[in-house]
C-alpha positions, 0 to 999 in steps of 0.5 A, a space after each residue: 412351887 416357889 415364886 422364883 420357879 413360877 417366874 421361870 415358867 412365864 412364857 415370852 408372850 406373858 413377858 411381852 404383855 407385861 412390857 406393853 402394859 408397862 409402856 402404857 403406864 409410863 409413856 415417857 420421861 418427866 422433864 426438869 429444866 431451867 427457864 429464863 424469864 427473858 431471852 435477852 439479858 444486858 451486861 450492865 451489872 444492875 438489871 436483875 433477871 429471873 430464871 426458874 426451874 420447871 418441873 413437868 411430869 405429864 410424860 409419866 402416864 398419870 403417875 404421881 411425883 412425890 418429890 424432887 431434888 435439884 441442884 441449880 448451878 450458876 453455870 455462866 458465873 453471873 452475880 447471884 442476887 442474895 436471898 432470891 432463891 425462893 419457892 415459886 410465887 405463881 404456878 408452883 408444881 406442888 401447889 395445893 399439897 401439904 409439904 414436908 417441913 424438912 424437905 421444902 426448900 430452895 437452896 442457893 446455887 450449887 447446893 441441893 434443893 428439895 421439895 416433897 409432899 408430907 403424904 407419900 401417896 400424894 403428889 401432882 400428876 400430869 402437871 407442869 409447874 415451877 419448883 424454884 426461882 433465882 435472880 441474877 445480874 450480868 457483870 459489866 464486860 461479860 462477853 455477848 453470846 448464848 448462855 444457859 444454867 445447868 441442873 447438876 448431879 443428884 437432880 431427880 424425881 421420885 414417887 411415894 416409894 422413893 423410887 426414881 422416876 425417868 427424868 430428862 434434864 435440860 435447859 433453855 438458852 438466852 443471850 447476853 447483849 452489850 449494855 451499849 449498842 455495838 457500832 458496826 463499821 458498815 451497815 445496811 439501813 432499813 428506812 420507813 416511808 419518811 426516810 427514818 432509819 428503823 433498823 440496820 444490819 451491820 458488818 459485825 453480824 449485829 442487828 439493831 431494831 427500833 422495835 422488837 423481834 418476834 416469831 409468828 406463823 403469819 408474817 403477812 405482806 402489808 403496805 406498812 412494811 419497810 422491808 418484806 422478804 417473800 417467797 417466789 409465790 409472793 408469800 411474805 415470810 419475814 418483814 420489818 415494819 415502819 416501827 422497826 419491828 421484825 417478824 420472822 416466820 420460824 426459828 428464833 430471835 436469839 442471834 449469835 449463830 456459829 455461821 450463816 449460810 443462806 442462799 436466798 432472801 436478804 444476805 449481809 456480808 462483811 468486807 471479807 465476803 463472810 455472811 454475817 446475817 440473813 433473812 431467808 425466804 424460809 422466814 428464818 433469821 440468822 445473825 453472827 452477832 446480837 439482835 438489839 431491840 428497842 434502840 434509838 436509831 
């Protein structure tokens, strides 16, 4: 009996077992994404910001990745710093492996890059690391908002047999802020015990902080806070301390939300009764504008 006929005779139970075994070996996709080193970039035309390409094959159930091709796209059309397209200086996904001499390069944005091991049977498994990095400056006049970099067509992972591996392609967002602090028409000021301004919430949806904004599961109530947002049970979920640092219990500090619709906590509206920012009693920050840190107020 030939192999084709033998395969026809397989029963459904055998096929089901084969599927289960396959799922056990490959439990999920690998991942490749763009990751900015900083979440806030200034549109000043001079400060250089780095973005890396992260590769992660921990979802492949221990299968090795021999190589990856990726096309990094300058999606926001920022100014690329010539020569900054390099292999990672730390935490290289292929660290410790001998690489193919003709397939171990990081190209300029828009051009396909390639990284591959010399030995087809070698490659990282259950590993997360970087495969390339790039530097950019943000042109003066760039509109404030949320941005990201894409990975384009032909981006792929492959094994020693040149078979494509299941792959999710994604990105992390970052925000671009004006080089100078916007001067919102009306402001809600937050002051310390000496009546010094340490933060303000503006009618344009912008937030200015003397310190920084960060996310923490523990935004505890404290005597040193200039402003505290708490639940009905008096559990602190967000605060601004006397140094102008903003702690929020969940979400992020990016700003530039499409809308804010909190019904609890601190709610800031403009003259047309539109909610422009809020600190909810869930510890979530919302702002239609930017969150400007380390400001002289």
